[in-house]
LUMVOLO-837679 format. One record per residue (C-alpha): x, y, z; residue number from 1. Coordinates in nm, 3 decimals, padded with zeros to 5 digits. Each point is the difference from the previous one (the first is absolute). Example, Ala and Ser with C-alpha at 12.3 -4.5 7.8 and 13.67 -1.06 7.14 Angstrom:
2
<node><X>01.230</X><Y>-00.450</Y><Z>00.780</Z><num>1</num></node>
<node><X>00.137</X><Y>00.344</Y><Z>-00.066</Z><num>2</num></node>
END
This chain:
148
<node><X>02.523</X><Y>-02.107</Y><Z>-01.456</Z><num>1</num></node>
<node><X>00.331</X><Y>-00.001</Y><Z>00.204</Z><num>2</num></node>
<node><X>-00.067</X><Y>-00.201</Y><Z>00.315</Z><num>3</num></node>
<node><X>00.244</X><Y>00.221</Y><Z>00.182</Z><num>4</num></node>
<node><X>-00.174</X><Y>00.319</Y><Z>-00.086</Z><num>5</num></node>
<node><X>-00.165</X><Y>00.190</Y><Z>00.305</Z><num>6</num></node>
<node><X>-00.361</X><Y>00.054</Y><Z>-00.036</Z><num>7</num></node>
<node><X>-00.148</X><Y>00.348</Y><Z>00.133</Z><num>8</num></node>
<node><X>-00.326</X><Y>-00.058</Y><Z>00.210</Z><num>9</num></node>
<node><X>-00.183</X><Y>00.336</Y><Z>-00.009</Z><num>10</num></node>
<node><X>-00.354</X><Y>00.151</Y><Z>00.015</Z><num>11</num></node>
<node><X>-00.169</X><Y>-00.039</Y><Z>-00.317</Z><num>12</num></node>
<node><X>-00.045</X><Y>00.332</Y><Z>-00.202</Z><num>13</num></node>
<node><X>-00.288</X><Y>00.084</Y><Z>-00.271</Z><num>14</num></node>
<node><X>00.244</X><Y>-00.093</Y><Z>-00.260</Z><num>15</num></node>
<node><X>00.028</X><Y>-00.350</Y><Z>00.080</Z><num>16</num></node>
<node><X>-00.356</X><Y>-00.061</Y><Z>-00.043</Z><num>17</num></node>
<node><X>00.017</X><Y>-00.152</Y><Z>-00.332</Z><num>18</num></node>
<node><X>00.310</X><Y>-00.222</Y><Z>00.085</Z><num>19</num></node>
<node><X>-00.187</X><Y>-00.110</Y><Z>00.317</Z><num>20</num></node>
<node><X>-00.314</X><Y>-00.105</Y><Z>-00.184</Z><num>21</num></node>
<node><X>00.208</X><Y>-00.152</Y><Z>-00.283</Z><num>22</num></node>
<node><X>00.182</X><Y>-00.236</Y><Z>00.258</Z><num>23</num></node>
<node><X>-00.311</X><Y>-00.087</Y><Z>00.184</Z><num>24</num></node>
<node><X>-00.165</X><Y>-00.104</Y><Z>-00.312</Z><num>25</num></node>
<node><X>00.280</X><Y>-00.198</Y><Z>-00.123</Z><num>26</num></node>
<node><X>-00.027</X><Y>-00.207</Y><Z>00.326</Z><num>27</num></node>
<node><X>-00.366</X><Y>-00.034</Y><Z>-00.011</Z><num>28</num></node>
<node><X>-00.099</X><Y>00.253</Y><Z>00.291</Z><num>29</num></node>
<node><X>-00.277</X><Y>00.240</Y><Z>00.011</Z><num>30</num></node>
<node><X>00.057</X><Y>00.327</Y><Z>-00.161</Z><num>31</num></node>
<node><X>-00.357</X><Y>00.150</Y><Z>-00.018</Z><num>32</num></node>
<node><X>00.037</X><Y>00.198</Y><Z>00.322</Z><num>33</num></node>
<node><X>00.358</X><Y>00.084</Y><Z>-00.022</Z><num>34</num></node>
<node><X>-00.001</X><Y>00.384</Y><Z>-00.058</Z><num>35</num></node>
<node><X>00.220</X><Y>00.308</Y><Z>00.085</Z><num>36</num></node>
<node><X>-00.184</X><Y>00.063</Y><Z>00.330</Z><num>37</num></node>
<node><X>00.049</X><Y>-00.361</Y><Z>00.116</Z><num>38</num></node>
<node><X>00.378</X><Y>00.049</Y><Z>-00.093</Z><num>39</num></node>
<node><X>00.022</X><Y>00.195</Y><Z>00.334</Z><num>40</num></node>
<node><X>00.045</X><Y>-00.305</Y><Z>00.183</Z><num>41</num></node>
<node><X>00.202</X><Y>-00.221</Y><Z>-00.226</Z><num>42</num></node>
<node><X>00.393</X><Y>-00.066</Y><Z>-00.018</Z><num>43</num></node>
<node><X>00.184</X><Y>-00.087</Y><Z>-00.302</Z><num>44</num></node>
<node><X>00.356</X><Y>-00.144</Y><Z>-00.077</Z><num>45</num></node>
<node><X>00.223</X><Y>00.126</Y><Z>-00.268</Z><num>46</num></node>
<node><X>00.343</X><Y>-00.049</Y><Z>-00.126</Z><num>47</num></node>
<node><X>-00.032</X><Y>00.148</Y><Z>-00.263</Z><num>48</num></node>
<node><X>-00.326</X><Y>-00.142</Y><Z>-00.127</Z><num>49</num></node>
<node><X>-00.319</X><Y>-00.065</Y><Z>00.231</Z><num>50</num></node>
<node><X>00.036</X><Y>-00.358</Y><Z>00.094</Z><num>51</num></node>
<node><X>-00.218</X><Y>-00.002</Y><Z>00.314</Z><num>52</num></node>
<node><X>-00.294</X><Y>00.122</Y><Z>00.168</Z><num>53</num></node>
<node><X>-00.232</X><Y>-00.017</Y><Z>00.328</Z><num>54</num></node>
<node><X>-00.307</X><Y>00.196</Y><Z>00.099</Z><num>55</num></node>
<node><X>-00.166</X><Y>00.074</Y><Z>00.307</Z><num>56</num></node>
<node><X>-00.370</X><Y>00.105</Y><Z>00.017</Z><num>57</num></node>
<node><X>-00.078</X><Y>00.142</Y><Z>00.340</Z><num>58</num></node>
<node><X>-00.348</X><Y>-00.021</Y><Z>00.194</Z><num>59</num></node>
<node><X>00.030</X><Y>00.126</Y><Z>00.356</Z><num>60</num></node>
<node><X>00.247</X><Y>-00.213</Y><Z>00.196</Z><num>61</num></node>
<node><X>-00.006</X><Y>-00.273</Y><Z>-00.264</Z><num>62</num></node>
<node><X>00.142</X><Y>-00.006</Y><Z>-00.346</Z><num>63</num></node>
<node><X>-00.005</X><Y>-00.219</Y><Z>-00.296</Z><num>64</num></node>
<node><X>00.352</X><Y>-00.098</Y><Z>-00.132</Z><num>65</num></node>
<node><X>-00.053</X><Y>-00.052</Y><Z>-00.362</Z><num>66</num></node>
<node><X>00.188</X><Y>00.012</Y><Z>-00.342</Z><num>67</num></node>
<node><X>00.312</X><Y>-00.182</Y><Z>00.110</Z><num>68</num></node>
<node><X>00.195</X><Y>-00.106</Y><Z>-00.281</Z><num>69</num></node>
<node><X>00.371</X><Y>-00.031</Y><Z>-00.141</Z><num>70</num></node>
<node><X>00.091</X><Y>-00.025</Y><Z>-00.353</Z><num>71</num></node>
<node><X>00.054</X><Y>-00.346</Y><Z>-00.102</Z><num>72</num></node>
<node><X>00.378</X><Y>00.044</Y><Z>-00.069</Z><num>73</num></node>
<node><X>00.047</X><Y>00.182</Y><Z>00.325</Z><num>74</num></node>
<node><X>-00.141</X><Y>-00.269</Y><Z>00.227</Z><num>75</num></node>
<node><X>00.151</X><Y>-00.250</Y><Z>00.259</Z><num>76</num></node>
<node><X>00.251</X><Y>00.273</Y><Z>00.104</Z><num>77</num></node>
<node><X>-00.209</X><Y>00.111</Y><Z>00.301</Z><num>78</num></node>
<node><X>-00.147</X><Y>00.331</Y><Z>-00.171</Z><num>79</num></node>
<node><X>-00.364</X><Y>-00.114</Y><Z>00.082</Z><num>80</num></node>
<node><X>00.094</X><Y>-00.024</Y><Z>00.393</Z><num>81</num></node>
<node><X>00.186</X><Y>00.325</Y><Z>-00.015</Z><num>82</num></node>
<node><X>-00.328</X><Y>00.164</Y><Z>-00.134</Z><num>83</num></node>
<node><X>-00.213</X><Y>-00.165</Y><Z>00.266</Z><num>84</num></node>
<node><X>00.216</X><Y>00.097</Y><Z>00.280</Z><num>85</num></node>
<node><X>00.033</X><Y>00.346</Y><Z>-00.121</Z><num>86</num></node>
<node><X>-00.375</X><Y>00.027</Y><Z>-00.048</Z><num>87</num></node>
<node><X>-00.055</X><Y>-00.136</Y><Z>00.353</Z><num>88</num></node>
<node><X>00.229</X><Y>00.282</Y><Z>00.164</Z><num>89</num></node>
<node><X>-00.205</X><Y>00.253</Y><Z>-00.232</Z><num>90</num></node>
<node><X>-00.330</X><Y>-00.161</Y><Z>00.125</Z><num>91</num></node>
<node><X>00.079</X><Y>00.000</Y><Z>00.366</Z><num>92</num></node>
<node><X>00.135</X><Y>00.387</Y><Z>-00.050</Z><num>93</num></node>
<node><X>-00.359</X><Y>00.085</Y><Z>-00.107</Z><num>94</num></node>
<node><X>-00.196</X><Y>-00.164</Y><Z>00.264</Z><num>95</num></node>
<node><X>-00.071</X><Y>-00.336</Y><Z>-00.163</Z><num>96</num></node>
<node><X>-00.049</X><Y>-00.259</Y><Z>00.260</Z><num>97</num></node>
<node><X>-00.056</X><Y>-00.327</Y><Z>-00.235</Z><num>98</num></node>
<node><X>00.045</X><Y>-00.073</Y><Z>-00.346</Z><num>99</num></node>
<node><X>-00.229</X><Y>-00.216</Y><Z>-00.222</Z><num>100</num></node>
<node><X>00.056</X><Y>-00.152</Y><Z>-00.343</Z><num>101</num></node>
<node><X>-00.126</X><Y>-00.240</Y><Z>-00.232</Z><num>102</num></node>
<node><X>00.195</X><Y>-00.216</Y><Z>-00.228</Z><num>103</num></node>
<node><X>-00.063</X><Y>-00.267</Y><Z>-00.250</Z><num>104</num></node>
<node><X>00.383</X><Y>-00.109</Y><Z>-00.062</Z><num>105</num></node>
<node><X>00.211</X><Y>00.123</Y><Z>00.285</Z><num>106</num></node>
<node><X>-00.122</X><Y>-00.165</Y><Z>00.340</Z><num>107</num></node>
<node><X>00.343</X><Y>-00.155</Y><Z>00.099</Z><num>108</num></node>
<node><X>00.174</X><Y>00.328</Y><Z>-00.094</Z><num>109</num></node>
<node><X>-00.223</X><Y>00.192</Y><Z>00.243</Z><num>110</num></node>
<node><X>00.013</X><Y>-00.254</Y><Z>00.264</Z><num>111</num></node>
<node><X>00.365</X><Y>00.035</Y><Z>-00.004</Z><num>112</num></node>
<node><X>-00.045</X><Y>00.378</Y><Z>00.066</Z><num>113</num></node>
<node><X>-00.204</X><Y>-00.079</Y><Z>00.320</Z><num>114</num></node>
<node><X>-00.351</X><Y>00.008</Y><Z>-00.143</Z><num>115</num></node>
<node><X>-00.268</X><Y>-00.241</Y><Z>00.092</Z><num>116</num></node>
<node><X>-00.280</X><Y>-00.137</Y><Z>-00.177</Z><num>117</num></node>
<node><X>-00.359</X><Y>00.102</Y><Z>00.122</Z><num>118</num></node>
<node><X>-00.340</X><Y>-00.040</Y><Z>-00.102</Z><num>119</num></node>
<node><X>-00.090</X><Y>00.254</Y><Z>-00.236</Z><num>120</num></node>
<node><X>-00.334</X><Y>00.092</Y><Z>00.208</Z><num>121</num></node>
<node><X>00.214</X><Y>00.098</Y><Z>00.301</Z><num>122</num></node>
<node><X>00.176</X><Y>00.289</Y><Z>-00.184</Z><num>123</num></node>
<node><X>-00.115</X><Y>00.349</Y><Z>00.102</Z><num>124</num></node>
<node><X>-00.314</X><Y>00.113</Y><Z>-00.171</Z><num>125</num></node>
<node><X>00.182</X><Y>00.326</Y><Z>-00.140</Z><num>126</num></node>
<node><X>00.262</X><Y>-00.232</Y><Z>-00.180</Z><num>127</num></node>
<node><X>-00.259</X><Y>-00.221</Y><Z>-00.114</Z><num>128</num></node>
<node><X>-00.174</X><Y>00.302</Y><Z>-00.161</Z><num>129</num></node>
<node><X>00.280</X><Y>00.083</Y><Z>-00.204</Z><num>130</num></node>
<node><X>-00.016</X><Y>-00.071</Y><Z>-00.379</Z><num>131</num></node>
<node><X>00.280</X><Y>-00.216</Y><Z>-00.008</Z><num>132</num></node>
<node><X>-00.138</X><Y>-00.207</Y><Z>00.288</Z><num>133</num></node>
<node><X>-00.354</X><Y>00.007</Y><Z>-00.125</Z><num>134</num></node>
<node><X>00.036</X><Y>-00.008</Y><Z>-00.378</Z><num>135</num></node>
<node><X>00.338</X><Y>-00.055</Y><Z>-00.115</Z><num>136</num></node>
<node><X>00.164</X><Y>-00.289</Y><Z>00.142</Z><num>137</num></node>
<node><X>-00.169</X><Y>-00.344</Y><Z>-00.046</Z><num>138</num></node>
<node><X>-00.203</X><Y>-00.157</Y><Z>00.283</Z><num>139</num></node>
<node><X>00.261</X><Y>-00.278</Y><Z>-00.034</Z><num>140</num></node>
<node><X>00.270</X><Y>00.217</Y><Z>00.131</Z><num>141</num></node>
<node><X>00.154</X><Y>-00.073</Y><Z>00.326</Z><num>142</num></node>
<node><X>-00.042</X><Y>00.277</Y><Z>00.284</Z><num>143</num></node>
<node><X>00.304</X><Y>00.074</Y><Z>00.218</Z><num>144</num></node>
<node><X>00.079</X><Y>00.232</Y><Z>00.284</Z><num>145</num></node>
<node><X>00.280</X><Y>00.128</Y><Z>00.169</Z><num>146</num></node>
<node><X>-00.032</X><Y>00.233</Y><Z>00.339</Z><num>147</num></node>
<node><X>00.288</X><Y>00.266</Y><Z>00.013</Z><num>148</num></node>
END
């Protein structure tokens, strides 16, 4: 893809589901619970193909930031940071006070975005009860948080 091409970040639409699932699967991220219903709180980066995604799973005033990925050929251009910033603004507008995440490969990336490592058992119970947290991410994943 042309490095000068502008990406459009927008809300995910039902027609994006297969492309989102494919991008997640290509990058070894969970897809088992990514459904049309969950897409209500997903953002995608397109231009012209779908090359990035980030999701939010809301639980009261807390949310799980999940499924952040940028296609390999489109990395190292700040698109991941753009997706996070836009999702943080969206989360704040929806009444989310804290974002939680699990990562096995991107701890430094998230630290650079202002997230701090926290013990997994300090995560709010409503977030710990999510399928992503309870079943899909390995116990070795690092837990991180950012208060908005």
